C-alpha positions in Angstrom: 30.6 -36.6 2.6 29.7 -37.8 6.1 31.6 -36.8 9.1 31.7 -39.0 12.1 33.6 -39.0 15.3 34.5 -41.8 17.6 31.3 -42.4 19.5 32.7 -43.5 22.8 35.0 -40.7 23.9 38.3 -41.2 25.8 38.2 -44.4 27.7 40.4 -45.9 30.3 42.5 -49.0 29.5 40.2 -51.0 31.6 36.5 -50.0 32.0 35.2 -49.2 35.4 33.8 -52.6 36.3 31.4 -51.1 38.8 29.8 -49.0 36.0 29.2 -51.9 33.6 27.6 -55.3 34.0 29.6 -58.4 33.2 29.3 -59.3 29.5 26.5 -56.7 29.2 26.8 -56.6 25.4 25.5 -60.2 25.2 22.3 -59.6 26.9 21.5 -55.9 27.2 19.8 -54.2 24.2 21.5 -51.1 23.0 18.7 -48.9 24.2 18.9 -50.3 27.7 22.7 -49.9 28.2 24.0 -47.4 30.7 26.1 -44.5 29.4 29.2 -46.3 30.7 28.2 -49.5 28.9 27.5 -47.6 25.6 30.8 -45.8 25.8 32.6 -49.1 26.6 31.6 -50.5 23.2 34.0 -48.2 21.3 37.0 -50.4 20.4 39.2 -47.4 19.6 39.9 -48.3 16.0 39.5 -44.8 14.7 37.8 -46.0 11.5 34.6 -44.0 12.1 36.8 -40.8 12.1 37.9 -41.4 8.5 36.2 -39.1 6.0 33.9 -41.0 3.7 32.6 -40.4 0.3 29.0 -41.5 -0.2 27.2 -42.0 -3.5 23.9 -40.2 -3.0 22.0 -42.6 -5.2 23.2 -45.9 -4.0 24.3 -44.9 -0.5 27.5 -46.8 -1.2 30.2 -45.5 1.2 33.9 -45.4 0.3 36.4 -44.7 3.1 39.4 -42.5 2.6 42.7 -42.4 4.5 41.8 -38.8 5.2 41.0 -38.5 8.9 39.1 -35.9 10.8 41.3 -33.1 11.9 40.8 -34.1 15.5 41.9 -37.7 15.2 45.2 -38.6 16.8 46.8 -41.0 14.3 48.8 -42.8 17.0 46.1 -43.3 19.7 43.1 -43.4 17.3 41.3 -41.2 19.7 39.7 -37.8 19.3 42.0 -35.1 20.7 39.0 -32.9 21.8 36.2 -35.3 22.2 34.3 -33.4 24.8 34.2 -30.2 22.8 34.5 -31.7 19.3 31.3 -30.1 18.0 32.9 -26.7 18.4 35.5 -27.7 15.8 33.5 -30.1 13.7 29.8 -29.1 14.0 28.6 -31.9 11.7 30.3 -34.7 13.7 27.8 -37.5 14.2 27.3 -38.6 17.8 26.0 -42.2 17.8 23.4 -43.2 20.4 20.9 -46.0 20.7 18.3 -43.8 19.0 20.3 -43.2 15.8 22.4 -46.3 15.3 19.9 -47.9 13.0 20.1 -45.0 10.6 23.8 -44.6 10.8 25.1 -48.2 10.9 25.4 -48.5 7.1 28.4 -46.1 7.1 30.0 -47.5 10.2 32.9 -50.0 9.8 31.7 -53.6 9.5 33.9 -54.4 12.5 32.4 -51.7 14.7 30.9 -53.0 17.9 27.9 -50.6 17.7 27.1 -51.9 14.2 27.7 -55.5 15.1 25.4 -55.4 18.0 22.8 -53.4 16.1 22.9 -56.2 13.5 22.6 -58.9 16.2 26.2 -60.1 15.7 28.8 -60.8 18.4 31.9 -58.7 19.2 35.1 -59.6 17.5 37.7 -61.6 19.5 40.1 -58.7 19.3 37.7 -56.2 21.0 39.1 -55.2 24.3 35.9 -56.3 26.1 36.7 -59.8 25.0 40.5 -59.7 25.0 40.9 -57.6 28.1 43.4 -55.2 26.4 43.0 -52.1 24.4 46.1 -53.0 22.4 44.4 -55.9 20.6 42.6 -53.7 18.2 45.9 -52.4 17.0 47.7 -55.8 17.2 45.0 -57.4 15.1 45.5 -54.7 12.4 41.9 -53.5 12.9 42.7 -49.8 13.7 43.9 -47.0 11.5 47.0 -46.3 13.6 49.7 -44.9 11.5 47.7 -45.0 8.2 45.9 -41.7 8.1 46.5 -38.2 6.7 44.8 -35.2 8.3 42.1 -33.4 6.4 44.1 -30.3 6.9 46.8 -31.7 4.6 44.8 -32.9 1.7 42.4 -30.7 -0.4 38.8 -32.1 -0.3 38.8 -32.4 -4.1 41.7 -34.8 -3.9 40.2 -37.2 -1.3 39.2 -39.6 -4.1 42.9 -40.2 -4.6 43.1 -41.7 -1.0 40.3 -44.3 -1.1 40.8 -47.4 1.0 40.3 -50.6 -1.0 38.1 -53.4 0.5 35.8 -53.5 3.5 36.5 -51.9 6.8 
């Protein structure tokens, strides 16, 4: 099982335009982004906070509806992002130095993964649309679909697999 937490932290509805360059994601390599630009890539879908089951031989990853205990199911944000490692020590913190080794388990729609693979952001991403609601309106978030890991025994997680690609 891999644990991951939302890499971008709590973000304002609109990014601080003074802290990020216009359309930076189209021209700035991941390892040259400022902290604010890196953080701004998180679309707030909450998918990376879902617990995953990984086949050790094939590295195939299956997502479950079981979310990290710190995920707020309504906002799709970590409730204790700044101190999350105190509660979830093995939470993965993505950064430009480790995205290449972690991208395979990130959702296919994740901005970090898309950019690492040389692909453009989705139209519903708030950096394109201008609104943090579009991730939810497009049905790309896990809002209202998760169960807390506190409520489901780990040996039962296979009963909560999500079908299809995320």
